[in-house]
Backbone as numpy.savetxt, mean C-alpha at the origin, in Angstrom:
# Nx Ny Nz CAx CAy CAz Cx Cy Cz
22.59 -15.03 -10.39 21.39 -14.70 -11.15 21.16 -13.19 -11.07
21.45 -12.48 -12.16 21.34 -11.04 -12.18 19.99 -10.60 -12.75
19.36 -9.65 -12.07 18.10 -9.11 -12.55 18.16 -7.59 -12.55
17.48 -6.99 -13.52 17.35 -5.54 -13.58 16.17 -5.11 -12.70
16.31 -3.96 -12.08 15.23 -3.45 -11.24 15.14 -1.94 -11.38
14.02 -1.42 -10.95 13.82 0.03 -10.88 13.30 0.36 -9.50
13.91 1.35 -8.86 13.43 1.83 -7.56 12.47 2.99 -7.80
11.29 2.92 -7.17 10.28 3.98 -7.29 9.67 4.27 -5.93
9.00 5.40 -5.84 8.16 5.63 -4.67 6.86 6.29 -5.11
5.80 5.97 -4.38 4.51 6.60 -4.59 4.13 7.36 -3.35
4.29 8.68 -3.37 4.00 9.54 -2.21 4.81 9.13 -0.98
6.03 8.64 -1.20 6.91 8.27 -0.10 6.89 6.80 0.25
6.01 6.03 -0.37 5.92 4.58 -0.20 6.86 3.96 -1.24
7.98 3.34 -0.82 9.00 2.96 -1.79 8.98 1.47 -2.15
9.28 1.21 -3.44 9.16 -0.13 -3.99 10.32 -0.45 -4.94
10.58 -1.73 -5.08 11.46 -2.25 -6.12 10.57 -2.88 -7.18
10.69 -2.43 -8.42 9.86 -2.95 -9.52 10.72 -3.72 -10.51
10.19 -4.86 -10.96 10.93 -5.74 -11.85 10.04 -6.17 -13.00
10.56 -6.09 -14.20 9.87 -6.60 -15.38 10.04 -8.12 -15.38
8.99 -8.83 -14.99 9.06 -10.28 -14.89 8.12 -10.94 -15.91
8.00 -10.33 -17.08 7.13 -10.91 -18.09 7.66 -12.24 -18.62
8.95 -12.50 -18.42 9.52 -13.80 -18.78 9.46 -14.79 -17.61
8.95 -14.32 -16.46 8.77 -15.13 -15.25 10.07 -15.86 -14.85
11.12 -15.07 -14.69 12.41 -15.62 -14.29 12.74 -15.32 -12.83
11.95 -14.49 -12.16 12.24 -14.12 -10.77 11.70 -15.20 -9.83
12.53 -15.72 -8.93 12.08 -16.76 -7.99 11.27 -16.18 -6.83
10.09 -15.64 -7.13 9.32 -14.90 -6.13 8.79 -15.78 -5.01
8.72 -17.09 -5.22 8.25 -17.98 -4.16 9.33 -18.29 -3.13
10.56 -17.88 -3.41 11.67 -18.05 -2.47 11.64 -16.86 -1.50
10.94 -17.03 -0.37 10.75 -15.92 0.56 12.07 -15.39 1.10
13.04 -16.27 1.30 14.33 -15.84 1.84 15.03 -14.88 0.88
15.05 -15.24 -0.39 15.71 -14.37 -1.38 14.98 -13.05 -1.52
13.66 -13.09 -1.55 12.90 -11.85 -1.72 13.06 -10.94 -0.50
13.09 -11.53 0.69 13.31 -10.73 1.89 14.70 -10.11 1.88
15.69 -10.87 1.41 17.06 -10.34 1.31 17.12 -9.20 0.30
16.38 -9.32 -0.78 16.33 -8.27 -1.79 15.74 -6.98 -1.22
14.71 -7.13 -0.36 14.02 -5.97 0.20 14.73 -5.36 1.41
15.73 -6.06 1.95 16.40 -5.59 3.17 17.10 -4.25 2.95
16.90 -3.33 3.89 17.53 -2.01 3.75 19.01 -2.02 4.11
19.45 -3.00 4.87 20.86 -3.05 5.27 21.72 -3.83 4.28
21.18 -4.90 3.72 22.00 -5.77 2.88 21.46 -5.94 1.47
20.29 -5.37 1.18 19.72 -5.45 -0.16 19.48 -4.08 -0.74
18.44 -3.95 -1.54 18.12 -2.66 -2.14 17.41 -1.77 -1.13
16.46 -2.38 -0.40 15.68 -1.63 0.58 14.39 -1.12 0.00
13.25 -1.57 0.57 11.96 -1.13 0.06 10.85 -1.61 0.99
9.65 -1.06 0.75 8.47 -1.50 1.49 7.66 -2.53 0.70
8.16 -2.92 -0.44 7.49 -3.93 -1.23 8.19 -4.18 -2.55
8.11 -5.42 -3.02 8.65 -5.81 -4.32 7.48 -6.03 -5.25
7.53 -5.42 -6.43 6.44 -5.52 -7.39 6.96 -6.15 -8.67
6.33 -7.25 -9.07 6.66 -7.92 -10.32 5.57 -7.63 -11.34
5.97 -7.19 -12.51 5.04 -7.01 -13.63 5.15 -8.25 -14.50
4.05 -9.01 -14.58 4.04 -10.28 -15.30 2.98 -10.26 -16.40
3.07 -11.23 -17.31 2.09 -11.35 -18.38 0.72 -11.72 -17.81
-0.34 -11.29 -18.51 -1.70 -11.61 -18.10 -2.55 -11.84 -19.34
-3.45 -12.80 -19.26 -4.40 -13.01 -20.35 -5.75 -12.37 -20.03
-5.81 -11.61 -18.92 -7.05 -10.97 -18.50 -6.95 -9.45 -18.50
-5.73 -8.93 -18.47 -5.52 -7.49 -18.33 -4.26 -7.10 -19.08
-3.87 -5.82 -18.97 -2.63 -5.40 -19.63 -1.42 -6.10 -19.02
-1.47 -6.33 -17.72 -0.39 -7.07 -17.05 -0.89 -7.55 -15.70
-0.14 -8.46 -15.10 -0.43 -8.91 -13.75 0.57 -8.30 -12.79
0.09 -7.78 -11.67 0.95 -7.25 -10.62 1.02 -8.28 -9.49
2.24 -8.71 -9.19 2.44 -9.57 -8.03 3.19 -8.75 -6.99
2.59 -8.59 -5.80 3.17 -7.72 -4.77 3.66 -8.55 -3.60
4.93 -8.35 -3.21 5.54 -9.06 -2.10 5.92 -8.08 -1.01
5.58 -8.41 0.22 5.99 -7.62 1.37 7.49 -7.76 1.60
8.08 -6.89 2.43 9.53 -6.99 2.70 9.96 -8.31 3.33
9.01 -9.06 3.91 9.36 -10.37 4.46 9.30 -11.48 3.40
8.99 -11.09 2.16 8.97 -12.05 1.06 7.61 -12.68 0.79
6.63 -12.43 1.64 5.31 -13.04 1.46 4.46 -12.21 0.52
3.58 -12.89 -0.22 2.70 -12.19 -1.14 1.51 -11.62 -0.38
1.11 -10.40 -0.75 0.01 -9.73 -0.07 -1.09 -9.43 -1.07
-2.30 -9.16 -0.55 -3.45 -9.02 -1.42 -3.37 -7.81 -2.36
-3.01 -6.65 -1.82 -3.07 -5.43 -2.63 -2.26 -4.33 -1.97
-1.77 -3.41 -2.78 -1.11 -2.20 -2.29 -1.53 -1.05 -3.19
-2.15 -0.02 -2.61 -2.65 1.09 -3.41 -1.56 1.87 -4.10
-0.58 2.36 -3.33 0.52 3.11 -3.92 1.39 2.23 -4.80
1.50 0.95 -4.44 2.23 0.00 -5.28 1.56 -0.17 -6.63
0.24 -0.20 -6.63 -0.50 -0.31 -7.89 -0.26 0.90 -8.77
-0.19 2.07 -8.15 0.06 3.30 -8.93 1.46 3.28 -9.54
2.44 2.81 -8.75 3.80 2.70 -9.29 3.88 1.64 -10.38
3.19 0.53 -10.17 3.19 -0.54 -11.17 2.63 -0.05 -12.49
1.58 0.76 -12.43 0.98 1.31 -13.65 1.98 2.18 -14.40
2.66 3.06 -13.68 3.66 3.94 -14.32 4.83 3.15 -14.87
5.26 2.13 -14.13 6.37 1.29 -14.58 5.97 0.50 -15.83
4.78 -0.09 -15.83 4.31 -0.86 -16.99 4.23 0.02 -18.23
3.76 1.24 -18.05 3.71 2.17 -19.18 5.11 2.47 -19.70
6.06 2.64 -18.79 7.43 3.00 -19.19 8.14 1.89 -19.97
7.76 0.63 -19.72 8.41 -0.49 -20.42 7.58 -0.99 -21.59
6.48 -0.30 -21.91 5.67 -0.65 -23.05 4.71 -1.80 -22.81
4.45 -2.13 -21.55 3.54 -3.23 -21.23 2.09 -2.77 -21.19
1.86 -1.46 -21.18 0.50 -0.92 -21.10 0.50 0.51 -21.59
-0.71 1.01 -21.90 -0.87 2.40 -22.27 -1.16 3.25 -21.05
-1.62 4.49 -21.29 -1.90 5.39 -20.16 -3.20 5.06 -19.45
-4.11 4.39 -20.12 -5.30 3.86 -19.49 -5.20 2.35 -19.52
-5.23 1.71 -18.36 -4.85 0.31 -18.29 -5.63 -0.46 -17.25
-5.52 -1.77 -17.35 -6.15 -2.67 -16.39 -5.09 -3.59 -15.82
-5.13 -3.77 -14.50 -4.14 -4.57 -13.80 -4.82 -5.80 -13.21
-4.24 -6.97 -13.45 -4.70 -8.18 -12.78 -3.96 -8.33 -11.47
-4.68 -8.56 -10.38 -4.06 -8.82 -9.09 -4.34 -10.27 -8.69
-3.52 -10.81 -7.81 -3.64 -12.21 -7.44 -4.91 -12.48 -6.63
-5.25 -11.56 -5.73 -6.34 -11.82 -4.79 -7.54 -10.89 -4.94
-7.38 -9.76 -5.62 -8.44 -8.74 -5.66 -9.02 -8.53 -7.04
-8.78 -9.44 -7.96 -9.35 -9.32 -9.29 -8.68 -8.24 -10.13
-9.47 -7.62 -11.01 -8.95 -6.60 -11.91 -9.19 -5.21 -11.34
-8.20 -4.34 -11.47 -8.36 -2.94 -11.09 -7.91 -2.06 -12.25
-8.59 -0.95 -12.41 -8.26 -0.02 -13.47 -7.29 1.05 -12.99
-6.57 1.65 -13.92 -5.63 2.72 -13.59 -5.52 3.68 -14.77
-5.09 4.90 -14.46 -4.94 5.92 -15.49 -3.79 6.84 -15.12
-2.93 7.10 -16.08 -1.80 8.02 -15.88 -2.23 9.39 -16.37
-2.16 10.38 -15.47 -2.62 11.72 -15.78 -1.54 12.74 -15.46
-1.82 14.01 -15.77 -0.88 15.08 -15.45 -0.74 15.28 -13.93
-1.73 14.83 -13.16 -1.71 14.99 -11.71 -1.10 13.78 -10.99
-0.66 12.80 -11.75 -0.09 11.59 -11.16 -0.78 10.37 -11.71
-0.82 9.32 -10.92 -1.45 8.07 -11.35 -2.67 7.81 -10.47
-3.78 7.50 -11.12 -5.03 7.18 -10.44 -5.32 5.70 -10.59
-5.72 5.05 -9.49 -6.18 3.66 -9.56 -7.56 3.57 -8.94
-8.38 2.69 -9.50 -9.70 2.40 -8.95 -9.55 1.26 -7.96
-9.99 1.47 -6.74 -9.77 0.53 -5.67 -10.92 -0.47 -5.55
-10.66 -1.65 -4.95 -11.75 -2.60 -4.72 -12.80 -2.00 -3.79
-14.01 -2.51 -3.87 -15.07 -2.04 -2.99 -14.74 -2.38 -1.54
-15.01 -1.46 -0.60 -14.77 -1.75 0.81 -15.67 -2.88 1.29
-15.12 -3.75 2.13 -15.89 -4.89 2.65 -15.63 -5.04 4.15
-16.44 -5.85 4.76 -16.26 -6.27 6.16 -16.06 -5.08 7.10
-17.01 -4.16 7.09 -16.95 -3.03 8.00 -17.34 -3.46 9.41
-16.55 -3.03 10.39 -16.90 -3.18 11.81 -16.55 -1.87 12.50
-17.53 -0.99 12.61 -17.31 0.32 13.19 -17.56 0.29 14.70
-16.80 1.13 15.44 -17.01 1.28 16.87 -16.42 0.17 17.72
-15.31 -0.42 17.27 -14.65 -1.44 18.07 -13.98 -0.81 19.29
-13.94 -1.55 20.39 -13.19 -1.15 21.58 -12.24 -2.29 21.93
-10.94 -2.00 21.91 -9.91 -3.02 22.06 -9.06 -2.75 23.30
-8.89 -3.77 24.12 -8.02 -3.64 25.29 -6.57 -3.78 24.88
-5.79 -2.75 25.18 -4.34 -2.78 24.93 -3.66 -2.34 26.22
-3.12 -3.31 26.97 -2.56 -2.98 28.27 -3.66 -2.46 29.18
-3.46 -1.28 29.74 -4.45 -0.66 30.62 -5.37 0.29 29.88
-5.24 0.36 28.56 -6.03 1.29 27.77 -7.12 0.58 26.99
-8.16 1.34 26.65 -9.16 0.88 25.69 -9.03 1.77 24.46
-8.68 1.17 23.33 -8.49 1.89 22.09 -9.73 1.70 21.23
-10.30 2.81 20.79 -11.47 2.75 19.91 -11.02 2.84 18.45
-11.63 2.04 17.60 -11.25 2.05 16.20 -12.34 1.48 15.31
-12.13 1.63 14.01 -13.07 1.14 13.00 -12.31 0.22 12.06
-12.84 -0.97 11.84 -12.17 -1.97 11.01 -12.86 -2.07 9.66
-12.05 -2.12 8.61 -12.58 -2.20 7.25 -11.55 -2.88 6.37
-12.02 -3.62 5.38 -11.12 -4.24 4.41 -11.20 -3.47 3.09
-10.03 -3.03 2.63 -9.89 -2.38 1.33 -8.96 -3.23 0.46
-9.37 -4.48 0.23 -8.46 -5.45 -0.38 -7.59 -6.06 0.69
-7.06 -5.23 1.59 -6.31 -5.67 2.77 -6.98 -5.08 4.02
-6.78 -5.69 5.19 -7.47 -5.22 6.40 -6.83 -3.98 7.01
-7.67 -3.08 7.51 -7.20 -1.86 8.16 -8.02 -1.57 9.40
-7.33 -1.23 10.48 -7.97 -0.67 11.66 -7.69 0.82 11.67
-8.73 1.64 11.63 -8.60 3.09 11.60 -8.84 3.62 13.01
-7.83 4.30 13.56 -7.90 4.84 14.92 -7.81 6.37 14.83
-8.87 7.06 15.23 -8.86 8.52 15.21 -8.13 9.05 16.44
-7.22 10.01 16.23 -6.44 10.61 17.32 -6.43 12.13 17.14
-6.26 12.88 18.25 -6.24 14.35 18.14 -5.05 14.86 17.34
-3.90 14.17 17.45 -2.68 14.64 16.79 -1.81 13.44 16.43
-1.71 13.13 15.15 -0.94 11.95 14.73 0.55 12.09 15.04
1.01 13.32 15.19 2.45 13.54 15.39 2.96 13.06 16.74
2.06 12.87 17.70 2.51 12.46 19.04 2.19 11.00 19.34
1.70 10.26 18.36 1.37 8.85 18.56 2.63 8.00 18.46
2.78 7.04 19.37 3.87 6.07 19.28 3.42 4.99 18.30
3.64 5.24 17.02 3.11 4.37 15.98 3.69 2.96 16.07
4.99 2.86 16.34 5.62 1.54 16.39 5.07 0.68 17.53
4.99 1.25 18.73 4.55 0.47 19.89 3.05 0.18 19.86
2.25 1.23 19.74 0.80 1.03 19.76 0.34 0.34 18.48
0.96 0.71 17.36 0.60 0.08 16.10 0.85 -1.41 16.11
1.99 -1.82 16.65 2.30 -3.25 16.69 1.34 -3.99 17.63
1.02 -3.38 18.76 0.10 -4.03 19.70 -1.27 -4.25 19.06
-1.75 -3.28 18.31 -3.04 -3.41 17.64 -2.96 -4.34 16.44
-1.86 -4.28 15.72 -1.67 -5.14 14.54 -1.73 -6.62 14.93
-1.24 -6.94 16.17 -1.20 -8.32 16.64 -2.33 -8.65 17.61
-3.30 -7.77 17.74 -4.38 -7.99 18.70 -5.14 -9.28 18.37
-5.53 -10.05 19.40 -6.23 -11.33 19.16 -7.50 -11.21 18.31
-8.14 -10.05 18.35 -9.36 -9.85 17.56 -9.10 -10.06 16.08
-7.86 -9.76 15.64 -7.56 -9.80 14.20 -6.79 -11.07 13.79
-6.70 -12.04 14.68 -6.02 -13.28 14.33 -6.83 -14.03 13.26
-6.16 -14.83 12.39 -4.73 -15.13 12.44 -3.86 -14.17 11.62
-4.48 -13.43 10.69 -3.67 -12.65 9.75 -3.20 -11.32 10.25
-3.84 -10.78 11.31 -3.48 -9.45 11.79 -4.07 -8.37 10.90
-3.69 -7.14 11.15 -4.23 -6.01 10.40 -3.21 -4.90 10.27
-3.39 -4.03 9.28 -2.69 -2.76 9.24 -3.39 -1.81 10.20
-2.65 -0.84 10.72 -3.23 0.10 11.69 -2.97 1.53 11.23
-4.05 2.28 11.03 -3.94 3.67 10.57 -4.36 4.62 11.69
-3.44 5.51 12.05 -3.76 6.58 13.00 -4.05 7.84 12.19
-5.22 8.44 12.42 -5.65 9.52 11.55 -6.22 10.67 12.37
-5.91 11.89 11.91 -6.52 13.10 12.46 -7.36 13.72 11.37
-8.68 13.78 11.58 -9.58 14.38 10.60 -9.50 15.89 10.71
-9.37 16.54 9.55 -9.28 18.00 9.50 -10.28 18.51 8.47
-11.39 19.05 8.92 -12.40 19.57 8.00 -11.86 20.82 7.31
-12.31 21.15 6.10 -13.23 20.33 5.31 -12.46 19.32 4.43
-12.75 18.08 4.61 -12.26 16.99 3.77 -10.74 16.94 3.63
-10.06 17.09 4.76 -8.61 16.92 4.81 -8.28 16.06 6.03
-7.20 15.31 5.92 -6.79 14.50 7.06 -5.29 14.23 6.98
-4.73 13.90 8.13 -3.33 13.52 8.24 -3.29 12.13 8.84
-2.41 11.26 8.31 -2.41 9.88 8.79 -1.00 9.31 8.87
-0.87 8.30 9.73 0.35 7.51 9.83 -0.08 6.05 9.95
0.71 5.15 9.38 0.30 3.74 9.31 1.39 2.81 9.82
0.99 1.88 10.69 1.84 0.73 11.02 1.42 -0.36 10.05
2.37 -0.77 9.20 2.02 -1.66 8.10 2.38 -3.11 8.38
1.38 -3.95 8.24 1.56 -5.39 8.34 2.51 -5.86 7.24
3.46 -6.74 7.59 4.42 -7.22 6.60 5.68 -6.38 6.58
5.52 -5.05 6.64 6.68 -4.17 6.83 7.11 -4.24 8.28
6.10 -4.38 9.18 6.28 -4.45 10.63 6.98 -3.21 11.17
6.56 -2.08 10.64 7.08 -0.78 11.05 6.17 0.28 10.44
6.45 1.54 10.76 5.69 2.62 10.15 6.04 2.73 8.68
5.02 2.90 7.87 5.20 3.05 6.43 5.38 4.51 6.07
6.12 4.76 4.97 6.26 6.12 4.47 4.94 6.68 3.96
4.06 5.81 3.54 2.71 6.17 3.10 1.96 4.87 2.91
0.63 4.93 2.91 -0.16 3.72 2.70 -1.41 4.10 1.92
-1.48 3.64 0.68 -2.61 4.00 -0.19 -3.91 3.36 0.23
-3.89 2.04 0.49 -5.13 1.38 0.93 -5.57 1.95 2.28
-4.59 2.34 3.12 -4.92 2.95 4.40 -5.58 4.30 4.23
-5.09 5.09 3.27 -5.70 6.39 3.01 -7.15 6.22 2.57
-7.39 5.23 1.72 -8.76 4.99 1.26 -9.63 4.50 2.42
-9.09 3.61 3.25 -9.82 3.13 4.42 -10.21 4.29 5.33
-9.26 5.19 5.59 -9.56 6.36 6.42 -10.61 7.25 5.77
-10.55 7.37 4.44 -11.54 8.17 3.73 -12.93 7.59 3.86
-13.04 6.28 3.73 -14.35 5.63 3.86 -14.92 5.85 5.26
-14.08 5.65 6.27 -14.52 5.85 7.65 -14.96 7.31 7.87
-14.19 8.25 7.31 -14.53 9.66 7.48 -15.88 10.00 6.88
-16.17 9.44 5.70 -17.45 9.71 5.05 -18.60 9.03 5.78
-18.39 7.76 6.13 -19.50 6.96 6.64 -19.76 7.15 8.14
-18.80 7.76 8.86 -19.02 7.95 10.30 -18.88 9.39 10.76
-18.22 10.24 9.96 -17.93 11.59 10.45 -18.44 12.70 9.54
-19.25 12.35 8.53 -19.88 13.37 7.71 -19.00 14.02 6.68
-17.84 13.44 6.38 -16.98 13.99 5.34 -17.59 13.72 3.96
-17.09 14.42 2.95 -17.48 14.17 1.57 -16.23 13.97 0.74
-16.36 13.21 -0.31 -15.25 12.98 -1.24 -15.24 14.07 -2.30
-14.06 14.46 -2.82 -12.73 13.89 -2.54 -12.15 14.40 -1.22
-11.22 13.59 -0.69 -10.53 13.91 0.54 -9.02 13.93 0.27
-8.36 14.99 0.74 -6.91 15.09 0.59 -6.25 14.54 1.85
-5.31 13.61 1.67 -4.66 12.93 2.78 -3.17 13.27 2.78
-2.68 13.78 3.90 -1.25 14.09 4.05 -0.54 12.86 4.60
0.50 12.40 3.91 1.24 11.22 4.33 2.40 11.61 5.25
2.98 10.66 5.99 4.12 10.97 6.86 5.32 11.53 6.09
5.42 11.19 4.81 6.53 11.69 4.01 6.31 13.10 3.51
5.12 13.65 3.77 4.84 15.03 3.39 4.11 15.19 2.07
3.80 14.09 1.39 3.09 14.15 0.12 1.57 14.12 0.36
0.84 14.65 -0.62 -0.62 14.59 -0.59 -1.10 13.53 -1.57
-2.05 12.70 -1.13 -2.73 11.79 -2.03 -4.23 12.05 -1.90
-4.96 11.80 -2.98 -6.37 12.15 -3.03 -7.23 10.90 -3.11
-8.22 10.83 -2.23 -9.20 9.75 -2.25 -10.49 10.29 -2.86
-10.92 9.69 -3.96 -12.14 10.12 -4.62 -13.15 8.99 -4.71
-14.30 9.29 -5.31 -15.33 8.27 -5.48 -16.71 8.84 -5.28
-17.67 7.95 -5.19 -19.08 8.31 -5.01 -19.43 8.12 -3.53
-20.02 9.15 -2.90 -20.32 9.08 -1.47 -21.80 9.35 -1.17
-22.66 9.25 -2.18 -24.08 9.53 -1.96 -24.65 8.62 -0.87
-25.53 9.18 -0.07 -26.17 8.48 1.06 -25.14 7.98 2.07
-23.98 8.68 2.11 -22.91 8.36 3.07 -22.46 6.90 2.97
-22.45 6.39 1.76 -21.97 5.03 1.52 -21.02 5.09 0.34
-19.75 4.71 0.58 -18.71 4.90 -0.43 -18.69 3.77 -1.46
-18.49 4.15 -2.71 -18.33 3.18 -3.79 -17.53 3.84 -4.91
-17.03 3.04 -5.84 -16.27 3.59 -6.96 -15.05 4.38 -6.52
-14.35 3.90 -5.51 -13.26 4.67 -4.88 -12.00 4.71 -5.75
-11.35 5.87 -5.73 -10.10 6.05 -6.46 -9.01 6.58 -5.53
-7.78 6.30 -5.91 -6.61 6.82 -5.20 -5.69 7.46 -6.22
-5.40 8.75 -6.03 -4.59 9.49 -6.99 -3.45 10.19 -6.26
-2.26 10.15 -6.86 -1.12 10.82 -6.26 0.13 10.70 -7.10
1.22 11.29 -6.62 2.47 11.30 -7.40 3.20 9.97 -7.33
3.96 9.70 -8.38 4.92 8.59 -8.39 6.25 9.15 -8.87
7.33 8.51 -8.48 8.66 9.01 -8.82 9.60 7.86 -9.15
10.26 7.94 -10.32 11.33 7.01 -10.65 12.59 7.50 -9.94
13.17 6.67 -9.10 14.31 7.09 -8.28 15.64 6.69 -8.92
15.84 5.39 -9.15 17.05 4.93 -9.84 16.83 3.52 -10.34
17.72 3.09 -11.25 17.65 1.73 -11.75 19.00 1.05 -11.54
18.99 -0.26 -11.58 20.24 -0.99 -11.37 20.10 -2.47 -11.68
21.15 -3.21 -11.35 21.19 -4.65 -11.53 21.67 -5.26 -10.23
21.03 -6.35 -9.81 21.44 -7.01 -8.58 21.57 -8.51 -8.84
22.56 -9.12 -8.22 22.80 -10.55 -8.34 22.17 -11.24 -7.13
21.11 -11.97 -7.35 20.41 -12.62 -6.24 21.26 -13.67 -5.54
22.13 -14.33 -6.29 22.99 -15.34 -5.67 24.02 -14.70 -4.75
24.59 -13.58 -5.18 25.54 -12.85 -4.34 24.84 -12.25 -3.13
23.59 -11.84 -3.33 22.82 -11.23 -2.24 22.63 -12.21 -1.10
22.40 -13.48 -1.42 22.22 -14.48 -0.38 23.47 -14.61 0.49
24.63 -14.29 -0.10 25.90 -14.41 0.64 26.36 -13.05 1.17
25.42 -12.08 1.14 25.75 -10.76 1.69 26.24 -9.78 0.65
26.01 -10.09 -0.65 26.44 -9.18 -1.70 25.59 -7.94 -1.73
25.92 -7.03 -2.63 25.21 -5.75 -2.68 24.88 -5.41 -4.11
24.24 -4.25 -4.30 23.82 -3.81 -5.61 25.02 -3.45 -6.46
24.97 -3.78 -7.78 26.03 -3.37 -8.71 26.10 -1.86 -8.81
């Protein structure tokens, strides 16, 4: 079973995008999708994005983690999906995306990159103290379509993201689904640097759009920041978090940044299951 794909990245967050408007991709087969996303034996990516038909929006975005499971939302993935949909004629430069779990989100392709309007932040729990080994880690929990624990640190460059991130991602407080973990250094005025341990990827992400927005909300609502906020990703790209921050309460949040078409190809899913590779 051969399918065409396009490899893209949004500020260093890399994805495989597939035009699935004919709904021929077996996305419910977690084994096949995980094999497709594998960096050693497949294409390699932090998420698989299917563009499908929608009767509510320009298209439906179905997002799969590298383990093959469907996830609620991906900010940078949404930006790439918008650019991809425009390139294949599925949408114009101003568009609406249907998501499986987060309803409709708007997007716009501009000279500065792709902007998406994010879901409203929910389930805030600020000032958490979590026992991790012999340490107490302080953090702020917020849902931006997906759950995020924001941990402020003096210098993100010296954090053991894999070890500490995994311990926090699996902390009993966040059972059963776990959480993404964002380590962030606030840099006034309205700048920050962040690194993310991503749930589903189970490793550090090249960038995390929903995490950047989560960090932005925490910065405004707890540390006196104002929007827009420029966020430096581990890959070295800048993404911008915008929105309304009056009365130190965030709403109407946007995520804007670069997207890049990397390469296109064809892969045989049946051969992939037996250890095949990209054509």
